[in-house]
C-alpha positions as CSV (number, residue, x, y, z in Angstrom):
1,X,-159.2,-65.8,-141.9
2,X,-162.2,-67.6,-139.7
3,X,-164.0,-67.9,-142.8
4,X,-161.1,-70.1,-144.1
5,X,-162.5,-74.0,-144.6
6,X,-160.4,-76.3,-146.9
7,X,-159.4,-79.5,-146.7
8,X,-155.8,-78.5,-147.5
9,X,-155.4,-74.9,-145.6
10,X,-154.5,-75.0,-142.3
11,X,-157.6,-73.5,-140.0
12,X,-157.6,-70.6,-138.0
13,X,-159.3,-72.2,-134.7
14,X,-159.6,-69.0,-132.4
15,X,-157.8,-66.0,-131.8
16,X,-157.6,-64.2,-128.3
17,X,-157.0,-60.8,-127.8
18,X,-155.5,-59.4,-124.3
19,X,-153.9,-56.2,-123.7
20,X,-150.5,-56.6,-124.5
21,X,-150.8,-59.8,-126.1
22,X,-152.5,-61.8,-128.9
23,X,-153.2,-65.7,-128.8
24,X,-153.7,-67.0,-132.3
25,X,-154.6,-70.6,-132.0
26,X,-154.1,-72.8,-135.5
27,X,-155.0,-76.1,-136.3
28,X,-152.3,-79.1,-135.2
29,X,-150.4,-80.7,-138.3
30,X,-147.3,-82.8,-137.3
31,X,-146.3,-84.1,-140.9
32,X,-143.7,-81.7,-141.0
33,X,-142.5,-79.4,-144.2
34,X,-143.0,-80.7,-147.9
35,X,-139.3,-81.0,-148.3
36,X,-138.4,-82.9,-145.7
37,X,-141.2,-85.1,-146.1
38,X,-139.6,-86.3,-150.0
39,X,-136.0,-86.2,-148.7
40,X,-137.2,-88.6,-145.9
41,X,-139.1,-91.0,-148.2
42,X,-136.1,-91.7,-150.5
43,X,-137.7,-90.8,-153.6
44,X,-140.6,-89.6,-155.4
45,X,-142.1,-89.7,-158.9
46,X,-143.6,-87.0,-161.9
47,X,-147.5,-88.6,-160.6
48,X,-146.7,-87.8,-157.1
49,X,-145.6,-84.5,-158.0
50,X,-148.4,-83.9,-160.1
51,X,-150.6,-85.1,-157.1
52,X,-149.4,-82.7,-155.0
53,X,-149.6,-79.5,-157.1
54,X,-153.0,-80.3,-158.1
55,X,-154.2,-80.4,-154.3
56,X,-152.4,-76.9,-153.9
57,X,-153.7,-75.4,-156.5
58,X,-157.4,-76.8,-155.5
59,X,-156.4,-74.7,-152.2
60,X,-155.2,-71.3,-153.8
61,X,-157.6,-71.7,-156.0
62,X,-160.5,-72.0,-153.0
63,X,-158.6,-69.1,-151.3
64,X,-158.9,-66.8,-154.2
65,X,-162.3,-67.2,-154.6
66,X,-163.2,-66.6,-150.7
67,X,-160.9,-63.1,-151.1
68,X,-157.6,-64.3,-150.1
69,X,-154.3,-64.1,-151.5
70,X,-151.3,-65.9,-150.2
71,X,-148.4,-63.5,-151.0
72,X,-145.8,-66.1,-149.7
73,X,-146.0,-69.4,-150.9
74,X,-142.9,-71.5,-150.9
75,X,-142.2,-75.1,-149.7
76,X,-141.9,-74.0,-145.8
77,X,-145.5,-73.0,-146.0
78,X,-146.6,-76.4,-147.4
79,X,-147.2,-78.6,-144.1
80,X,-148.1,-82.2,-143.7
81,X,-151.4,-82.9,-141.6
82,X,-150.0,-86.4,-139.9
83,X,-146.4,-87.8,-139.7
84,X,-148.1,-91.0,-139.1
85,X,-148.2,-93.4,-142.2
86,X,-151.5,-95.0,-140.7
87,X,-153.4,-91.8,-140.9
88,X,-155.7,-91.5,-143.3
89,X,-154.0,-87.6,-143.3
90,X,-150.7,-88.3,-143.9
91,X,-150.5,-87.2,-147.5
92,X,-152.4,-84.3,-147.0
93,X,-150.9,-81.7,-147.9
94,X,-151.9,-77.9,-145.9
95,X,-150.8,-74.3,-147.1
96,X,-150.1,-72.5,-144.2
97,X,-148.3,-68.9,-142.7
98,X,-150.7,-66.5,-143.6
99,X,-149.0,-63.6,-142.0
100,X,-148.5,-62.0,-145.6
101,X,-151.9,-62.8,-146.3
102,X,-154.0,-60.2,-148.4
103,X,-158.0,-60.2,-148.0
104,X,-159.4,-58.6,-150.7
105,X,-163.4,-57.8,-150.7
106,X,-164.9,-59.1,-153.5
107,X,-166.3,-55.1,-154.0
108,X,-162.7,-53.8,-153.8
109,X,-160.0,-53.4,-156.4
110,X,-157.7,-56.4,-156.4
111,X,-154.6,-54.7,-157.2
112,X,-152.2,-54.8,-154.3
113,X,-149.0,-52.9,-153.9
114,X,-147.0,-54.1,-150.5
115,X,-143.4,-55.1,-151.8
116,X,-143.7,-59.0,-149.9
117,X,-142.8,-62.6,-150.7
118,X,-139.6,-64.6,-150.2
119,X,-136.6,-63.3,-152.6
120,X,-136.6,-66.6,-154.8
121,X,-140.5,-67.5,-155.3
122,X,-141.9,-63.6,-155.4
123,X,-143.6,-63.0,-158.4
124,X,-142.0,-60.3,-161.7
125,X,-145.1,-58.1,-161.3
126,X,-144.3,-57.0,-157.3
127,X,-140.5,-56.5,-157.8
128,X,-141.6,-54.3,-160.5
129,X,-144.1,-52.3,-158.2
130,X,-146.5,-51.5,-160.7
131,X,-149.3,-53.3,-158.4
132,X,-150.6,-57.3,-158.5
133,X,-153.3,-59.4,-158.2
134,X,-153.6,-63.1,-157.0
135,X,-151.5,-64.3,-160.1
136,X,-148.8,-63.9,-157.8
137,X,-149.5,-67.3,-156.1
138,X,-149.6,-68.9,-159.3
139,X,-146.1,-67.9,-160.0
140,X,-145.1,-68.8,-157.0
141,X,-146.7,-72.6,-157.3
142,X,-144.5,-72.5,-161.0
143,X,-141.3,-72.1,-158.9
144,X,-142.6,-74.8,-156.5
145,X,-142.8,-76.8,-159.5
146,X,-140.0,-76.4,-161.1
147,X,-137.8,-77.3,-157.6
148,X,-139.9,-80.3,-157.3
149,X,-139.1,-81.8,-160.7
150,X,-135.4,-81.0,-160.8
151,X,-134.4,-80.3,-157.3
152,X,-133.0,-76.7,-157.4
153,X,-135.3,-73.6,-158.0
154,X,-135.3,-71.4,-161.8
155,X,-134.4,-68.3,-160.2
156,X,-130.9,-68.3,-158.1
157,X,-127.7,-66.1,-157.1
158,X,-126.5,-64.7,-153.8
159,X,-126.8,-61.7,-154.4
160,X,-130.8,-60.5,-154.4
161,X,-130.0,-57.6,-157.1
162,X,-129.2,-60.3,-159.9
163,X,-131.8,-62.6,-158.1
164,X,-134.6,-60.4,-158.9
165,X,-133.4,-59.2,-162.2
166,X,-133.4,-63.0,-163.4
167,X,-137.6,-63.2,-162.2
168,X,-138.1,-60.1,-164.0
169,X,-136.4,-61.0,-167.1
170,X,-137.9,-64.9,-166.6
171,X,-134.5,-65.6,-167.3
172,X,-134.5,-69.4,-166.5
173,X,-134.0,-72.8,-168.2
174,X,-134.1,-77.0,-168.2
175,X,-130.1,-77.8,-167.5
176,X,-129.2,-81.5,-168.8
177,X,-129.1,-83.7,-167.0
178,X,-131.5,-83.0,-164.3
179,X,-134.7,-82.5,-167.1
180,X,-133.5,-84.8,-169.8
181,X,-136.0,-87.4,-168.4
182,X,-138.5,-84.8,-167.1
183,X,-141.7,-85.1,-169.3
184,X,-142.5,-82.5,-172.4
185,X,-146.1,-82.1,-170.1
186,X,-144.4,-80.9,-167.2
187,X,-142.0,-78.8,-168.4
188,X,-144.7,-77.0,-170.6
189,X,-146.6,-76.4,-167.6
190,X,-143.7,-74.9,-165.7
191,X,-143.6,-72.6,-169.2
192,X,-147.0,-71.3,-168.2
193,X,-146.7,-71.0,-164.8
194,X,-143.2,-69.1,-164.9
195,X,-144.9,-65.9,-167.3
196,X,-143.3,-63.0,-166.7
197,X,-147.0,-61.3,-168.0
198,X,-149.9,-61.9,-165.7
199,X,-152.0,-62.1,-167.7
200,X,-150.5,-64.9,-169.9
201,X,-150.0,-67.0,-166.4
202,X,-152.2,-69.7,-166.1
203,X,-155.4,-69.5,-163.8
204,X,-156.0,-72.3,-161.0
205,X,-158.9,-73.4,-163.2
206,X,-156.5,-73.6,-166.6
207,X,-154.2,-75.7,-164.2
208,X,-156.0,-78.5,-163.0
209,X,-157.1,-78.8,-166.8
210,X,-153.5,-79.1,-168.1
211,X,-152.4,-82.6,-169.1
212,X,-149.7,-82.9,-167.0
213,X,-152.4,-82.3,-164.1
214,X,-155.6,-83.9,-165.5
215,X,-154.0,-87.0,-166.3
216,X,-152.0,-86.7,-163.7
217,X,-152.5,-91.4,-162.8
218,X,-150.6,-91.1,-166.2
219,X,-147.4,-90.0,-165.6
220,X,-144.3,-91.3,-165.0
221,X,-143.8,-93.3,-162.0
222,X,-140.2,-93.7,-162.0
223,X,-138.3,-92.2,-159.2
224,X,-136.1,-89.2,-159.7
225,X,-133.5,-90.4,-158.1
226,X,-130.8,-87.2,-159.5
227,X,-133.4,-84.6,-158.4
228,X,-133.9,-86.3,-155.3
229,X,-129.9,-85.4,-154.7
230,X,-130.2,-82.1,-155.8
231,X,-133.2,-81.3,-153.6
232,X,-131.1,-82.6,-150.2
233,X,-128.8,-80.2,-151.5
234,X,-131.2,-77.3,-151.8
235,X,-132.5,-77.8,-148.2
236,X,-129.6,-78.0,-146.6
237,X,-128.0,-74.9,-148.2
238,X,-131.7,-72.9,-147.0
239,X,-131.0,-73.8,-144.1
240,X,-127.6,-73.1,-143.4
241,X,-128.5,-69.3,-144.4
242,X,-131.6,-69.5,-142.2
243,X,-129.3,-70.3,-138.9
244,X,-126.3,-67.4,-140.5
245,X,-129.5,-65.0,-140.8
246,X,-130.6,-66.0,-137.2
247,X,-127.2,-65.5,-135.5
248,X,-126.7,-61.9,-137.2
249,X,-129.8,-60.9,-136.4
250,X,-129.1,-62.6,-132.9
251,X,-126.4,-60.0,-132.5
252,X,-127.8,-57.2,-133.8
253,X,-130.3,-57.5,-131.2
254,X,-127.4,-57.6,-128.6
255,X,-125.6,-54.8,-129.8
256,X,-128.7,-52.6,-129.4
257,X,-129.6,-53.8,-126.3
258,X,-125.8,-53.3,-125.0
259,X,-126.1,-49.9,-126.1
260,X,-129.2,-48.5,-124.4
């Protein structure tokens, strides 16, 4: 991972390998997670969302060029470089957490088979277990874009079996009133990213050429206030679930320890 050198990717500084421990030194970023920044800011617009997505797409395009497939893109893995509004890096977003990333050499078959990722963001071809390529990262970007524009995910159910069925079918919609004021260009990009068939999904270079991205500065600068409220609820629900899962995992570990 030391070969990864892009302004929108967390940089691996050094690795120290000892007999019983492995120390990984990463670039320090202090700006927090993507959705936390949006909530703290109080509002955002289609224009800001387009600028953000372009940065993420360019980072992923670079990773794919150097043979790295991230495989776990989600908002929690998009971090801001600085939390200081006066810093030139305040608006710089970084792709982080390469724990599930796969390095594929140019001479190798790019087909992967390991089932991995985060349920709401995983691509259908991963769930189908039919082999997959770097296109899985672009599906995840489509999910992130959808959430940015309305405040909630395209696919959701407490039951993972139902959730995965939705994903494999590409079963999502643009419900009113949350999508009423979103541009047709933005919806078109979402549709072209959330293609169940990876061969029909937009490639990185096609995404940056899409009108919603290439003409980003002419996109609406109106605040997405209704969507902001939905995003707050979505983030709060996610944190609650993670807290519950942590407690459950801790109790299981304690039970195993007591049983020894």
